[in-house]
N, C-alpha and C positions, 0 to 999 in steps of 0.2 A: 454228237461228237463230230470232229473234223473229218471230212472225206474229200479226197481229190481223185476223180475217176477219169482216166485217159481213155480215149477211143480214137478210131480212125486208122490204126496200124494195119499192115497187111503185106502182101507180096506184090511187087511191081517191077516192071522191067527197067533197065537202065535208061535214063532220059525221061522217065515218067514222073508223075506227081502224086502226092498224097496230102491230105489235110488232117492233121491231128487236132483233137480238141481235149480240153481238160475242164471238167465241170467241178466246181468247188461248192461245198456246203459246210455249214458249221462255223464259218468265219465271216467277218465283215470284209468281203472280197475287195471292195474299193480301196482299202488302205494298204493292201499287200502288194509288194513287188512279186512278179510271177516269172518263173524261169522254166525253160526246157533243158534237160540234160539228156545225155545218152551214154550207154555203156555197151561196147562191143565185147564179144567173148575174149577173155584173157586180157582185157584192157581196163584202165581206170575210167571211172565215170567222168565225163567232161561236159562243160557248159556249152550249150548250143546257141541259145538266145535268151534274152531277158527283156522284160518290159516293166518299167516302174509304175507305181500307182499314178504318177503324173503323165505316163504315156511315153517316156523316153525309152528307146530301144538300144540294144547292143547285140552283136553277133560274133560268133567265132569266125576267124578268118576263113576257115574251110567251108563255111556256108554262106558267106556274104554274097549278095546278088542272086542267090538261089532260094533262100528261105526267108519267110516273112512272119514275124510274130505280131499278134494283135490281141486285144482284149475287148470283151463285151461285158461291161460292168452290170448292165441290166439283167444279164443272164448268168452272171458269176462264172464266166467262161473265158479261158485263154486258148488261142488257136495258134497252130504252126502250119503255115502253108509251105510245103516243100516241093520245089520244082527242080527239073533237071537232075533228078536223083542219080546217084552213082553207087556202085557196089560197096564202096567204102562208107556209105551212109548207113549200112546195115547195122542195127543195134536195137537194144531195148531203149525206148524213149520214156523219160520220166518227167512229170510235172512237179514243180516245187513252188510253194507259197512261202514268202519270207517277209517278216515284219521287222526284224532287227534282233541283234543279240542271238539268243538261242531259240527264238520263236520262229520255227519253220516246220513245214509239213510236206510230206512226199506222197505222190500217188504210187500205184502198184506197178505202173509201167505198161507200155504197149509195144509189141514187136513190129519192127519195120525191117523187111527183107527186100533188098534190091538185087535182082538177078542181072547178070551180064549178057 
């Protein structure tokens, strides 16, 4: 079956860095667009960053210049390097694999907490 497993979350001080990873199995990873979303308490889930199967990237304005998304097709992995973290980055971060239409899969999420 399809599995997306996020890792790398944790507690970090403001200004610090974390690197999230999402390992995919059960899909032909290379043809999927991959995304990172986040959801803070009492807020809607929001798109953080995305990378297409061809390697094009996009970012939410709030993270541009601080976060970098990348993919390693040989390892079926998508990463999110997060630098200069702020308390407002605190959220559960989710990985999503998207092929088109209704074909999409989500991970279980990993908690990121940034202390001030």
